[in-house]
N, C-alpha and C positions, 0 to 999 in steps of 0.2 A: 290980521293973524295969518288966515288962510292963505292969501298970496305968498307971504314968506314962507310957511310950510311947503307949500307947493314949488316953489324955486329951489328949498334945500333938496327935496326929493327929487327933482330931475337933475339937480347936480351929481347927487350920489350916484344915479341911475348911469350918467354919463360915463363917470369914473369907472364903475364895475364894468362897461361895456368896453372901454378903453382897455382896461388891463387885461379881459380876452381879447381882444383885437391885437394886443403885444404879442400874447403867448402864440394866437394863431400866427403871426408874423413869422415867429421863429419855427413854428411846426410848419411852415409853406415851404420851407426851404427842403424839407422833407419830401413834400408832396408832388413839386414841381419836377425836380431833379430825379427823382427816383422814379415816377411814372413815364415820363419822357424818356428817360435811358433804362427802366426797369430794376432800379437800383436804389435803395433807401438809404439817404444820407441827411443825417441830422446834427445840429450843433451839440457840442459836450454838455451846453448847461440845459437842454431840453429833457424837462420832466425829471430830474435825477431824485431815485428814490432812495438811494442809499448813499451812505459814504463810499468812497471807491474803494476796491478789495486790494490786498496786497500786490505789491508790482510783481513778484516772481510767482509763477503757477505752482501750487501744492502736489499737484499730481503730476507722475512721470508720464509723458504722451506715450512714448514708446512702448511702456508696459501698458496702458491703458488700451491702446487703439491699434497695436500690432500683436496682440495676444491671441491665443487659440479662439474661435469662435465659439459660443456657451449658446444653451438654449434659451430661448426669447419667455419661455413659459414662465408663469408666476408662481411662486412656492403656495402651499396651500393657507400658509397663515400670512401672507403677504396682506397688508392695510389696503392695496389696490385692488386686490381681486375680487370681483363682485360675481356671483354665481345665480342664476333665475333661480327664484324662491319655489320650493316643493310644497304643495297643498295637498291636503286631503281631497279625496273625490267631490264631496258637496263643493266644497270651498272653490276648487277648482273649476267645478261647474258652474258655478255663479260668476266666478270671473271670465271665464270663457264666454259668456252670456254678454258682459260687460266689455268685451272684446281685450280685455287684459291680454291674449295670448295671440292675437291678428297680428299680422306680419308688419304693421306699421308701428304697433305699441311695441313691438320686440325688437325692430329696428331702432326706434327713437331710444330705447333703454342701452341697446347694445352701444350706438352714437355717445352717450354720455358716459359710458364706461370709457370709450376708446380716447374720448377728450380728454377725459380726467388724467390717462395714463400720459398724454402728449403735456398736458399741464406741469405733470408731476415732473418732467424733465425739463421744461422750460425754467419753471420755478424754483429749480433744486440749486443751493449755491455753487455745488460741485463743477456744473457746468461752466461758471463765471470764473471759478478759481483756475479751472485747466486752460482755457483760454485766454487767461489774463484780460477779463472783460469787466467794462465797469458796469453795474447794474441800474441803468437808465430804462426809462420807458420806451427810448427808441430800441436799444439793445434787446430787452424781452420781447417786444413787439416784432422784430427782425427774427428772433428765434422761434416764435409762436409761428409766424408765417413758413419759417422753414419747416418745421415738422409738420403742418399743415401739409405743404406740398407733400412731401414724403408719404403721407397716410392717402392723400387724394390721388397721388398718381398710382400707388398701388391698388386701390380700389377701383380705377379705371379697367383694370384687367379683369374684373369680376362681372364685366358688361352691364347690364340696364340694374341690375339688382346693387351692382359697386356704387353705380353712379347716384342711385337714389340715396342709398347710405351715406354716401359722402355729403348729398344736400342736407340731410339730417345734421350730420356733423358740422357743416359750415354753419347752419342756425344756430347751432349751438356756442360756437367760436364767437359768430356776430355777437350774442348777449354777453359772452363774456369779456369780450372788447369793450363795450359800452359801458360795463361795470368798471373795467380797469380806467378807462378816461376819466370818466365821474371820479374814481379815487383819486387819479393824478391831479384832479383841482379844476377840470373843466365844467362847468356848470351851466354857460351861455351858449348858444349855437352849437349845442352836443350834436345835432341830425347835421350840419354841414362837416363837422370835425370827423363823422363816422362817415360818409361819403368821401373825403379825402382818405381816410385809411383805405376804404373800399379800393379805391384806386389803386393806392400802394400794394395792396393785396395781390390784386390782379395783373399789375405790373409784375413784381416780384415773380409769381407763378408762370407768366409768358417767359421772363427769362431763365427761369430753372429749367423749364421745359425745351426751349431753344439750347440750354448747353448740353442737353444729353441726347441730343438728335445725332443720327448717324456720321452725318454732315459736318458735326461741332468739332472743333479743335480739343485736342486732349486736357489743355487747361483753361477751356472754357467755364467750367462748373466751379472750379476753383477760383475765377477771378470774379463770378457772379457773387459765390459766396463772400468773398473778400468785399466788394462793395456794398452789399446789402446790410453784413453783420459786424464786420470788424473795422470797416475802415471810417475814421474820422475826418479826415481832410479830403474824401471824395477821390483819392489816389485808386487807380484801375488795376494795379496788381501788387501782391504782396511781396516782401521781399526779408529775406535772414529767416528769424527764428519764426516769424510771422507767417512765411509762406510754409513752415512745417506745420504749424497748427491747422492751418487751412487746409492742406493736403489731408491732414487727418481727419479733417470733420467731412471731408468731401468723399470719403471714402466710400464704396459702395457696401 
């Protein structure tokens, strides 16, 4: 009786491992191509989260991206607005002793706020409707990396403090990505999946940085964003309406 149960458990274990390996083989299309060429390209079937969005964009690109600039400050009643708590003297003294107001604690809280705002943009349905993107794990991850690059590059201009703040933000990002991978159905070999995503992240960051160097070509950033976010077939350059959408996305 016991040997029979042992054989059954072993067979189920092999089946579960094989299923995760099949998903892993699909995702290796992203990791090998993207890190070698600093571009994340994944098959259409990888990690589909929702049904495809309508084929036609709902929002007018000209109206949205070529309008007059507006303030980036959040409205006082915005759900994304988070202010430092104000306490009385006694409670503030206790919290000060507990290092609540230390530089590190305030930086971590600030990094959480910034990352929450990044996620609010990446998870917002409008960005997929505007650019006619299918909401898959690959697309969402690519947009998340793009938004992270924008913030990290800006933080570098603040010197050492900006770099430290960016490190806190990167740690929060890693935790969030791990939760997203688990939600997508990957339960086995999670640490190896995270290593592959880390390679893609750094490969994309290097490609974006290279595309904005003074010696870079005028359309380098546009082409990198196309390969990493928009392209489904590995093509290196957008054409037609897709070119206009990527140009809008890559505006400074």
